C-alpha positions in Angstrom: -1.8 23.0 -3.0 -0.6 19.7 -1.5 -4.2 18.5 -1.1 -4.9 19.3 -4.8 -1.8 17.4 -5.9 -2.5 14.3 -3.7 -6.2 14.2 -4.7 -5.9 15.0 -8.4 -2.6 13.6 -9.7 -4.3 10.5 -11.0 -6.7 12.5 -13.1 -6.0 12.3 -16.9 -6.3 15.1 -19.4 -9.0 13.2 -21.4 -11.2 12.7 -18.3 -10.5 9.0 -17.9 -8.6 9.3 -14.6 -9.8 9.2 -11.0 -11.1 10.0 -8.5 -13.4 12.6 -10.0 -12.9 12.1 -13.7 -11.7 15.7 -14.1 -10.6 16.6 -17.6 -8.4 19.3 -19.1 -8.3 22.6 -17.3 -10.4 21.2 -14.5 -7.3 19.4 -13.2 -5.3 21.7 -11.0 -2.0 22.7 -12.6 0.2 21.3 -9.8 -1.5 18.0 -10.1 -0.9 18.0 -13.9 2.8 18.5 -13.3 3.1 15.8 -10.6 1.1 13.3 -12.7 3.8 13.5 -15.3 6.7 13.3 -12.8 5.0 10.4 -11.0 4.7 8.4 -14.3 8.3 9.2 -15.2 9.5 8.0 -11.8 7.4 4.9 -12.0 8.7 4.0 -15.5 12.4 4.6 -14.8 12.5 3.0 -11.3 13.4 -0.6 -10.7 10.5 -2.7 -9.5 10.4 -6.2 -8.1 8.5 -7.3 -11.1 10.4 -5.5 -13.9 13.5 -3.7 -14.9 13.4 0.1 -15.3 12.7 1.7 -18.6 15.4 3.8 -20.1 15.1 7.6 -20.0 14.4 7.7 -23.8 11.7 5.0 -23.5 10.0 6.8 -20.6 10.1 10.1 -22.6 8.5 8.4 -25.5 5.7 7.0 -23.3 5.0 10.4 -21.9 5.0 12.1 -25.3 2.7 9.4 -26.6 0.3 10.2 -23.7 0.2 13.9 -24.5 -3.5 15.0 -24.9 -4.8 11.8 -23.4 -3.0 11.1 -20.1 -1.1 14.4 -19.9 -1.7 18.1 -20.5 -0.2 18.7 -23.9 1.6 21.9 -22.7 3.1 20.0 -19.7 4.2 17.1 -21.9 5.8 19.5 -24.5 7.6 21.4 -21.7 8.9 18.1 -20.3 10.1 17.0 -23.7 12.0 20.3 -24.0 13.8 19.8 -20.7 14.1 16.0 -20.8 17.8 16.3 -21.4 18.1 18.0 -18.1 16.0 15.4 -16.4 18.2 12.7 -17.8 21.3 14.5 -16.4 19.8 15.0 -13.0 18.6 11.4 -12.9 22.1 10.1 -13.8 23.7 12.3 -11.2 21.3 11.1 -8.5 21.9 7.4 -9.4 25.7 8.0 -9.2 25.4 9.7 -5.9 23.4 6.8 -4.5 26.0 4.2 -5.6 28.8 6.3 -4.3 27.3 6.4 -0.8 26.8 2.6 -0.7 
């Protein structure tokens, strides 16, 4: 499973990803999940070249990518639980600042 995730998490639902150009159901389910989580993390994390996006902005980007970048079922499920992701993200950020 780890090999599938590492190898395929840059594939896109519409076939425009890499390395194999897999599309739709050809992409292993674990890779579809991690692809979305990876994008959420990249969008909401501070980078040396930009400020992080807000949770709501990142969710909007992911929802907009449903059917092209992301499996529509995975994007819909993420949207449904995004309030929990926000809470966990905020708790994690608080815990990091408290340990500094």
